[in-house]
N, C-alpha and C positions, 0 to 999 in steps of 0.2 A: 490428476487435474492440478492446475495452477491455482493457488489461493491469492485472492486480491481483496484486501479489506476496504478498498474505496469503491467497490462495485457490489451490487446486490444480486442481480439475476445470475444464475448459473447458465453457462452455454456449453453444449455438448455437440461435437460434430456428429450428425446423424446420417444414416444411409441415404444416398441420393444427393449428398452435398456437393456443390460445384466449388472447387478451389480449396477443399479441405485436404488434410493428409490422408494417407491410405487407411489409417486406423479410425473407423467410424462405429458408432453404436447402431447395431441393426435392430431397429425398432420392432420389426416383424417378429423377432424371436422372443420378445417380452410380452407375456400374457397380461401384465399389469399396465402396460404403456397405453396412454390415451392422449390424443390431440385435444387441445382446448380451443373452443370457438370464441367468437366475439362476445357471446353472452356470458362467458365465465367471469366471475368477479375478479380473478387474477388479471384478466385482460385490461382492466381499468388501471392497473398498477404499472404497466409497462409504458415506456416513453413513446408517444405518438403512434398508437397501434393502427395498422392498416387492416381494414375489414372488407376487402373486396370479395374474397371467397369465403369458405366455411371456417378456415383457420384464422386465428389471431396472430398476425405477423407484425414485425417491426424492424426498422433499420437502426443499427448502432455503429458509432465509430469507436475504435479502441486503438490508441496510438495512431499509427498510420494506416490502419486497416478499416475496412467497412464490412459489416456483416449483416446478412438478412437472416432473421431468426423467426421460427414459429413456436408458439407456446404449447407446451405439453406437460403431462405429469406422469410420474412413475414412482415406484418405491426405490429409494436410493439407500445405500448403507456405507457408513465409514466404519471400518473394522467390522464388528458384528452387530452394530446398532442400526436396525432398519428405520427409515423415516418414510412412512407411506404417503402416497399422493403428493409427492414433492413437485412443485411447479418449477419448470426450467425452460430454457430456450433451446430448441433443436436448430443447429446452424444449417441453413439451406444453401447459402452461398457466402463465400469469403474472398476478399481481395486484400492484397498487402501481406506483410510478414509479421505483423504485431500480435496476431491472435495466437495464444498458446495452442499448438496443434493437438494437445491432449484434452483441451477444454478448460474451462475456467469455473471456479467455485467462488461465488461472491460472499464475502464475510462482512459486508457493510452493515449499516444500521436500519435499512429499509425493510418493508414488509415481505419482500420476496427473497431476502437474503437467507443464507443457511442458518444464521443465528435465530431469525424470526421463525423460520419453518421447523426448526428442531428445538424450539423453546421448551417443550415438555421434557425433552431428554436432557438438554445441556444448560438450561436456565440462563441463556444469553451470556454465557461466560466462556472465555477461551484464552489460551496463551500460546505463544510460540517462541522458539529459540532458533534463530537463523544462523547457520554456521558460516564461517568465512568462505567467500567464494573461491579462495585458494585451496580449500580442502579437496583431497582426491576422492575420499569416500564420503558422500553427502550424509550428514548425520544430524540434521535438525529435527526438531520435534514439535508436534502440535498437540496441545492438551485441551480436551473438550470437557466442559462442565466445571462446577465449583470444587469438586473433590480432587485433591492432589495438587491444587494450585499453591504457590509459595505463600506462606503466612507472613514471613518477614520480608516485606517488599516496600520500597518507597512508592508513594502514589500521588497523583495529581487529579483534580476533578475533571471529568469529561464534560464538554460543553455541547449543547445542541444548537445547530444552525439551521433554521427552517429553510433557508435558501439552498443549502446543500446538505440535506438531512441524512444522507448515507455516510458522511465522513466523520471520523473520530477527531473532533476538535479538542484542543487543550489550551491552557493559557500560558504562553511563553512570555516571561516578564523581562528577561535579559539574557545576554550571552557574555561569557568571560573567556578571554584568550590568555592563557597562562594565568596570572593572578589579576589581570586587569579587566574590569567590566567595561566593555566598549560602549562608546556613545552612539546610541541608536535612537532615531526619532520615535516617540511613543506610537505614532500612527503606523509605523512599519510592523509593529508587533500586535497592535490592538485587535481584539476580536470584534467583528462587526457583522451582525446578522443580516443587515440590509445589503451589503456588498458581497458577503461571503468571505471577507477577509479574516485572517487569523492563522493558526498553526494546526497542522494535522500530522498524525502518524500514518504512514502509508507504506504497505508492503509492495505495492505495484510500481513505485518509483525507485530507481536504483541509487541515485545520488541526491543528497539534501539540496534543496533549492530554497534560497532566502529572498524575500522581497528586496529589490535592488539596494535601497539605502542600508539595510541591515547587512547584506552580503558585502558591500563595499567597505563598511566599517570593520567587519570581521576579517576580511581579506587583508586590508591595509595593516591592521594590528598584527596579523599572522606573519606578514612579510617583514614587519619591523622586528618581530621576535626572532625570526630565522636569521636576520642579520644581513650582511653585505653580499650574499650570494646572488648571482645574476638570475633574474626572473624571466622565464619564457612562457609561451602558451602551447598547448597541445590539444587538438580537438576542441571540445567545449570547455576546457579548463584553462584559466588564465594565470594560475600561480603554480608554475612548474620549475623544477630545478634539475640540472644535470650534476650529478655528484652527490655525496652524502650530506644530509642536513640534520640538525637537531630541531625537531618540531615541537612547538608548545602544545599543551592540551587545550581542548576547547570544551567549555562547560555550558550546557543549555540549562537555563534557570527557569523552571516552571513553578507555578503556585504550589508550594509545599514540597518541592522535589528538585534537586539538582542532579543532572546526569553529566558526568565528565567523560569525554571521549579520549581514549588512548590513541596513539598514532595509527594502530591497525584499522581504526574506524574513520580515520581522517585522510590517510594518504593512499593514493593509488599509484602503482608503478607500471611503466610502459612494458610491453611484452619483452623488449630487449633488456629491460631492467635498469637502463641507464638513467631514465628520467622519472622523477617523483613529482606528483601533482597533489595539491589540496583538492580532495574529492567533493567539492561543493561548487555551486554556481548560482548566479542570479536567477530569479524566477523568470519563466518565459514571458514574452510579450503577448499574452493571450488572456483567456478567461481566468487563468491561474496566476496572473501577475501580482495579485494581492495576497497570495497564499504562501506561507512558509511550510515546507514539507520535510518532515524528519523521515528520511527514506531508508531503504533496506540495508545499504552498506553501513549506515550509521547505527543500525539496530543489531548488526551481527554480534554474536556472542553476548547477547543480553536476552533475558527472559522478559517478554513484553506481555503484560496481562491486560485483557480487556474485560472489565467487570461492569457490564451494563446495568444490572439491578442496583448496584451501589454507586453507579455513575462515576467510576474512577478508572484510571489507567495507571498501571504499575510498571516499573522498570527495575530489574536487578541484573547485575553482572553474572553471567553463566557461561562457562566454556562449553559450547555445544559443537565445537569442531573436533 
């Protein structure tokens, strides 16, 4: 399954699904599988449940996809640890190409997430190390529970935002390009529970997105540091170069923790290899326009620790490629 820490509910393509890949979970073969109706307490936790028939169903959008899901429960196991009566969504119909064909496991902070439903086992604590997307043999790791987590790790407090309670918010106080702290309006970084503004760590977004004024400030200083090379754009990236460049580091400054990104976390190269781009962009012009997202490419080769009981998020360099 794909892991997404900005989602809560798990979705699994189930038998009879229209628009799913050929690999589906045959619910008939599981003696512990049970559909959940509208009277189930979990049905109150899904967004806008539809209660026409006996099943509790709902529609969700994920990226460019729309999915119709019905609520069910079964025993699930990661490695050898069973989690009985795990509530998840059985995908009945899917359109678009954004839904991971193998299903999705939500690692957010809401009541239906894996963290909440496996709390007895793993104490709402996990970490992962994402390898570089350039590695041929995928070798990232997910560690569940407080045992075996790094003891020496820089941390920053986790913030709770009632408007978007599933997300892992942190306090980003500044950004440094090379040695210079760039001039960013405070409002672009400020945490605001009313609007949902602030900064999150998200494994389901590929490239870091910064609120427009913050992105422009970072991008302009980055271009200045690179020097007189000609800047072009490619796809969604507006700071690209043909030919070799010496890129400055970028440091994200959080409360109590600085994280400096080396070039491998900042630059993406075109397939042909001739073009190099700064792998960040301005936040999209939608509900997420007020959100700074530290995304998976910027998290590569770092151990990212989510410690909900102690309300902290940790980052340590680790080569997991």
